[in-house]
C-alpha positions in Angstrom: 0.0 0.0 0.0 1.3 3.4 -0.9 1.7 6.4 1.4 -1.3 8.1 -0.3 -3.4 5.0 0.1 -2.5 4.9 3.8 -3.5 8.5 4.2 -6.8 7.9 2.5 -7.6 4.9 4.7 -6.7 6.8 7.8 -8.9 9.7 6.6 -11.8 7.3 6.2 -11.4 6.2 9.8 -11.3 9.8 11.0 -14.3 10.5 8.8 -16.3 7.8 10.7 -15.2 9.4 14.0 -16.4 12.8 12.8 -19.7 11.4 11.6 -20.2 9.8 15.0 -19.2 12.9 17.0 -21.5 15.1 14.9 -24.4 12.6 15.1 -24.6 11.5 11.5 -24.4 7.7 12.1 -22.3 5.5 10.0 -20.5 6.6 6.8 -22.4 5.2 3.9 -20.0 6.1 1.1 -16.8 7.8 2.3 -15.6 8.5 -1.3 -18.5 10.8 -1.9 -18.0 12.7 1.4 -17.0 16.4 0.9 -14.8 16.1 4.0 -12.6 13.3 2.8 -10.3 15.4 0.6 -9.6 17.8 3.5 -9.0 15.0 5.9 -6.7 13.0 3.6 -4.5 15.9 2.8 -4.2 17.0 6.4 -6.0 20.3 6.0 -8.8 19.1 8.4 -7.9 17.5 11.7 -10.4 16.0 14.2 -9.8 16.3 17.9 -12.1 13.6 19.4 -11.4 14.7 23.0 -12.9 18.1 22.4 -15.2 17.1 19.4 -13.7 19.9 17.4 -12.3 20.1 13.9 -9.3 22.2 13.0 -8.8 23.6 9.5 -5.3 24.5 8.4 -5.4 27.9 6.6 -3.7 28.0 3.2 -2.3 31.5 4.1 -1.6 32.1 7.8 -2.9 35.3 9.4 -0.1 37.5 10.7 -1.0 39.4 13.9 0.5 42.6 15.2 1.9 40.7 18.1 4.1 38.8 15.6 2.1 35.6 16.2 0.5 33.9 13.3 -2.7 31.9 13.1 -2.2 28.8 11.0 -5.5 27.1 11.7 -9.0 27.7 12.9 -10.8 25.3 15.2 -14.6 24.9 15.4 -17.2 22.7 16.9 -20.8 21.8 16.2 -23.0 24.9 16.8 -25.7 24.9 19.5 -29.3 25.5 18.6 -29.0 29.2 19.7 -25.9 29.5 17.5 -27.6 28.0 14.6 -30.3 30.6 14.9 -27.6 33.3 14.8 -25.8 31.7 11.9 -29.0 31.4 9.8 -30.3 34.9 10.8 -29.5 36.6 7.5 -30.0 33.6 5.2 -33.7 33.9 4.6 -34.4 30.7 2.8 -31.5 29.7 0.5 -27.8 30.0 1.0 -25.9 31.2 -2.1 -23.2 33.6 -3.1 -22.4 36.1 -0.5 -24.9 34.6 1.9 -22.8 31.4 2.3 -19.7 33.5 3.0 -21.6 35.5 5.6 -22.9 32.3 7.2 -19.4 30.7 7.2 -18.0 33.7 9.0 -20.8 33.5 11.5 -19.9 29.9 12.2 -16.3 30.8 12.8 -17.2 33.6 15.1 -19.7 31.6 17.2 -18.1 28.1 17.2 -14.4 29.0 16.7 -14.2 31.9 19.1 -12.7 34.2 16.5 -13.2 37.9 16.4 -14.9 39.6 13.4 -11.6 41.2 12.5 -9.7 37.9 12.3 -12.5 36.2 10.3 -12.5 39.0 7.8 -8.8 38.4 7.2 -9.3 34.8 6.1 -8.6 34.3 2.4 -11.4 33.6 0.0 -10.1 30.1 -0.9 -10.2 29.2 2.8 -13.7 30.6 3.2 -14.8 28.5 0.2 -13.3 25.4 1.7 -14.8 26.1 5.1 -18.2 26.7 3.5 -18.0 23.3 1.8 -17.0 21.7 5.1 -19.8 23.4 7.1 -22.4 22.5 4.4 -21.3 18.9 4.5 -21.6 19.0 8.3 -25.2 20.4 8.0 -24.5 23.6 9.8 -26.6 25.5 7.2 -29.4 23.0 7.2 -30.0 19.7 5.5 
């Protein structure tokens, strides 16, 4: 088995843990999961002790304190947080609405400030939107 095959098999195991932690039940078809590519290439890491996911940013955020933020961590939103996240969505999520909802998830479940969330690059917001959609944060 190649290193890439090993990474894929490990990602499938982690995917099963994520599904269980987020209440989805067993993984029916791992290859069709939108999370699998992020898990297999290491951009998405699951912490089972905290039931959180960490997403590795493609472009770290430099802070004035000379620290950098390389990843954002988030958890499943509570019912009250879901209400906040979906507040501006009015029916369907598309275009700018999904970006807004994604930023709201990061603020509420990741503990990030609005200023930090606004500095996340578009490609990372797109990836996070895909992840949050797959996890059902915007509705199913």
